[in-house]
Each structure stands twice: as structure tokens, then as C-alpha cells.
C-alpha positions, 0 to 999 in steps of 0.5 A, a space after each residue: 085904870 092901869 094898863 096891865 102887863 096882859 094887855 101889853 101881851 095881848 096888844 103885841 099879839 095883835 100887832 105880831 099878828 098883822 106884821 109877820 105875813 107883812 115881812 114874808 111879802 117882804 122878803 118875797 119881794 127882795 128874793 125876786 130881786 136876787 133872783 133878776 140879780 142873779 141870773 141875769 148875771 149868769 146871763 151878761 154883765 150888761 145885761 145885769 148894769 142895765 137891769 141894775 139901772 132900769 130897775 132904779 129908774 122905774 122902783 121911784 115910780 112904783 113908790 109913789 103910788 105905793 104910798 098913794 094907796 097906803 091911804 087906803 089902810 088908814 081909811 079902812 082902818 078907823 072905818 074898821 074901828 068904828 064898825 063902818 062896814 058899808 064905807 069899808 065896801 064902798 072904798 074898795 071900788 073907788 081904789 081899784 078905780 084910782 089904781 086903774 089911773 094911777 096904774 095908766 099914767 105911770 106906765 107910758 112914763 116908764 115906757 117913754 124913759 129913753 131920754 132919760 138913758 139918754 142923758 146918762 151917757 150910757 153905751 149903746 147896748 146898754 143904754 137898749 137893754 136897759 130900755 127894753 127892760 123898762 118897757 117891758 116892766 111898764 106893761 106890770 105896772 099897772 097891775 101892781 098898783 090893782 095889788 096894792 089897792 086890794 092888799 091895803 083894803 086887806 090890811 086896813 082890816 088887819 088882815 095880811 096873809 092874802 098878801 104874804 101867799 101872793 108874794 110867795 107865790 109871785 117870787 116862786 113864779 119869776 124864777 120858771 119864768 126868768 130862766 125861760 126867757 131870758 136865756 130863751 128855753 122851753 121855746 121861749 126867744 133868749 131876751 136876756 134883760 127885757 126877758 127878766 122886764 117881761 118875767 117881772 112884768 108877767 109877775 106883776 099880773 099875776 099877783 093882783 089875780 092872786 091876791 084878788 081869788 083869796 080875798 073871794 074865797 075868803 069867809 071872814 073877808 066877805 062881809 067887808 066886799 061890795 055887791 058890786 065892784 064894777 060901779 062908777 067913780 066917785 071923785 069925792 072918794 078918790 080925791 079923798 085918798 089922793 089928799 091922804 096919799 099923795 103926801 106918803 106916795 112923794 114922802 117915798 119917792 124923794 126919800 127913795 132920791 136922796 140916796 140916789 143923790 147921795 150914791 151918785 156923790 160917793 160913785 165919785 169917790 172911787 169904786 172902793 167907797 161904792 161899793 163899800 157904801 152898796 154893802 152899809 145901804 143892803 144892811 140898813 134895807 135888810 133891817 128896813 123890812 121888820 121896821 116897817 113890818 112892824 111900824 105898818 102892823 101898829 098903824 094898822 091896830 091903832 087906826 082900828 082904835 081911832 075909830 072905835 074912839 077908845 081912847 086908852 086903847 090908842 096909847 096902848 097900840 101906839 106904846 106897844 107897837 113903839 116898843 117892838 118897833 125900838 126893840 128891833 131898831 136895838 137888836 139889829 144896831 147891838 148885832 150890827 156894833 158887835 160883828 160888823 166884820 163878820 158881815 161884811 165879809 159875807 159880801 167882800 174879800 177886798 181888804 180896801 172895801 172892807 176898811 171903809 165898810 167897817 165904819 160905815 155899818 157903825 154908823 148904820 147901826 146907830 142910824 137904824 136905832 134912830 130910824 126906828 122911833 121915826 119910823 114908830 112915829 111917822 106911821 102912827 101919825 099917819 093912822 090919825 090921817 096926818 101925812 103932810 107934815 111928816 112930808 113935809 118934815 122928810 123933805 127939810 131933813 133929808 133935802 134942805 139939810 142931809 143933802 149939802 152936809 152930806 156935800 161939805 162932809 163928804 167932797 168939800 172937807 174930807 181928806 179922803 175916801 173913807 171920811 169922805 163916805 163915813 161924812 155923808 152917811 154921818 149927814 143922813 144920821 143928822 137928818 134922820 135925828 132932825 126928823 125924829 125929834 120933830 114927828 115925835 114932838 108932832 105924835 107927842 102932842 096928839 096923844 096929849 089931846 086925847 082924854 083918858 077914859 078908864 070906862 074906854 079900857 075897859 071895853 077894850 077893842 077887838 082883835 081884828 078879823 084873822 083869814 
């Protein structure tokens, strides 16, 4: 039976209902980083540098745990589609157990980062401030993993409003906390970079309390909560989450790692090249938020359809979500190619930086439109519980292809910093092209194996609970 425009419109509305709270939550989280930067920068340039160094060290640890916990949303989404309510209830305590275990691992690792800072050869003051910042944040990392466990449980149901509310309130709370602890206001000690770390840690602990309270008060979510949270660990269930989530977490970890290495390469090309690269990277990061929001929402809808066994609905969800993700990518690319100078002017008035950044933003525009296809395919594969293949592809695409090519184009054959920086972004584009082709091929194979069922199409799929 032919899929109608009304079917696509209804599916797009369902994807949008899940995606928009995610965008708000991610804007709030990005806003938290902006507030940290602005308030620390006004306090001291040394403290700002210390926070920037510390943030780039603990962020990969956070992304690793986030990726692992995202497996919970995949499991819950399929169980929701299959109407396995008890299975959804049972997975929550086990995901919380795993969150506690992961928090007990990454917190101490973050706290003991002194030897790594010593290896960087920083001046003693900056190193001490950065360590103090990270040691404060370390006390909040266990809380943020618990927060992700709760967030992924509701995400699997197709409910993202608790995530958005908790993120926005956490962002708001972070502002006075920063002011109080960085500057020593309202009777608090003046801690500088360490104060920013403690403000972050307190906000991290507020987040699970806020989302937990929302979940407990929501009548829509209540049927999917267990009668008792405190149950014994089920190592089989925890192992299932780890097998599915560890490749996602390692993907995030290694992806941020390759951009870190690339940034170090560009740093050798001079300050103008590094500043231009930072502008280009920030532009990509801003566009990446709506891309992964739509991709994540699409994965939830696809997971619901997979669980229900309605194959036509799976194809409808994939087609609609992919179309929406590509639309975000294409619109962003058109904007970047149309007004690159205007965008760069918002960051800098330095002509030397502007010239290099102009080339990079144009390359970023190409990267984004390709990446939008890769994001769509990767998130759908995760909905199918296929996480190892995208991880292996990413490893080769970035670490086996982009990095060696970055060295060759950026440092070996380039005649000037502008060509070198552009060459490195060309290498990144080559990697994302390779990854897109392979994950797209993998997804095409999975969809081709789905039988066509007119009856399944006629049945449709529930839009999911709204809270």
C-alpha cells in the first residue's frame, strides 16, 4: 500500500515532538559552557586557560559514559514498540546500577589527572588551577551518569521534556553558583577556576534530582517505572547494555579524540591558523546539535517501529527522519556558503584569521551536508542495535584515513598555514565521506531485508506518550 503525504507529515510531527526538547536541552548545556567561559574570562585569563584545558580532558570521559547509557534508550524504544511494559520497568534499576558503576570509575580517573597535566608541560600556576577545577568536577561526574540513565529511559519512551526541563534549570542554577564560587560572593570563598568546577559539580547533582522529580510526578511515565528501584544487580541485563553501548561510547570518545589531535596539528601552524580552526569547529558544533537531535529522535521512532514488527513503519520512520536530518544539513550548508564572511565577523575582526577562516567555513559547509547523511544512517543502525559496525567504520575513517591524510596535506606538503589548515579539513571530509558510504551501505542492506507488509502499514504505530 502506498505511503501518503499525510503519513510522512504525521511521522515528521512525531519526530519533531521528540527532537525539539532535545535541541533546547543541548542549547542549555552549550549555554552552560558559554557562561563558564565568560565568567572565568572576566576573572582571570589564567583561570580561563585552566578551565579550557580541564574541560577538554574531562569531556571525553563524559562522552564515553553518555554513549554507553544511550544503549538504554535503544532497548527501551524497542520494548516500547513491542508493548513490553514490564521489560521497560525492569531495565531502569539495572541502568542505574551501571550508572553508579561508571560514575565510580570516571570520577576517580578525573580526580587523578595530575600526571597527565604534568606531561603537557604547563606552567605550574595554570596546571594547579586546572587540576583543582577537574578535581571539583570529578565529584559531579557520578551524578551526570545517573542523569543520563534517567534521561535515556524517558528518551526510549519518546519523552524528552524531562531532559529539557532539567537541563534548562541546571543552566539557570549554574549562573549564580559560578558568580558565588568563582568571585567569592555572598560569603563563599573566592576559588577562581576551582569555583567554576564546584559550580559545575553542584549543577550536575541538581540534574538527576530535577529529572527524577519530574519522572516521579509524571502520570504518563508512571506506568513505565518499577515498583522498587532498589533491586539486586542483574549482570545479564547490565552486560546487554554494555555490549550495545560500549561501541557508541568509544565512538564518541575516539571522535572527540581525533579532533583533539587535529587541533594539536593545527596549533603548530600558528595562532591565526588555530584561531580560524576554532571558529570553523565552533560553527560545525552549533549545526551538529540539531543534526543529532533529529537523528536521536528518528532512532527512537525507528526503535518503536522495530519493536512493533511493523516493517512499513520502519521504512517510513527512516525515510522521514533521514529527510529531516538532510534538510537541516542542506539549509545549514546553504547559509554557510551564502554568508561566510558575516558569520566569521561575529567571531573576529582580524584580517589574517578571517582569510583562513573563510576557506575553512566553506569546507565545513561541505562537511556538514555529508555528515548529515552519516548521522542519519548511524542513528538508524543504533536503533537496529547495530553499534559495532559504525564504531569500526569510524575508527578506520578518522584514525586510519583522516589522521594520516591530515599530516600529509596539512604538515607535509602544504606551503603555508592557510593551505595546511584547509588540507586538514579536506582530510576530515575524506574520512566522513568514507564513513557515510559504508554506514549507508550497511543500512541499505538492513532495509532491503525487511518484508513489505500492507497489513502492517494499515495498522500504523502509536505516536508514543507525551509528557
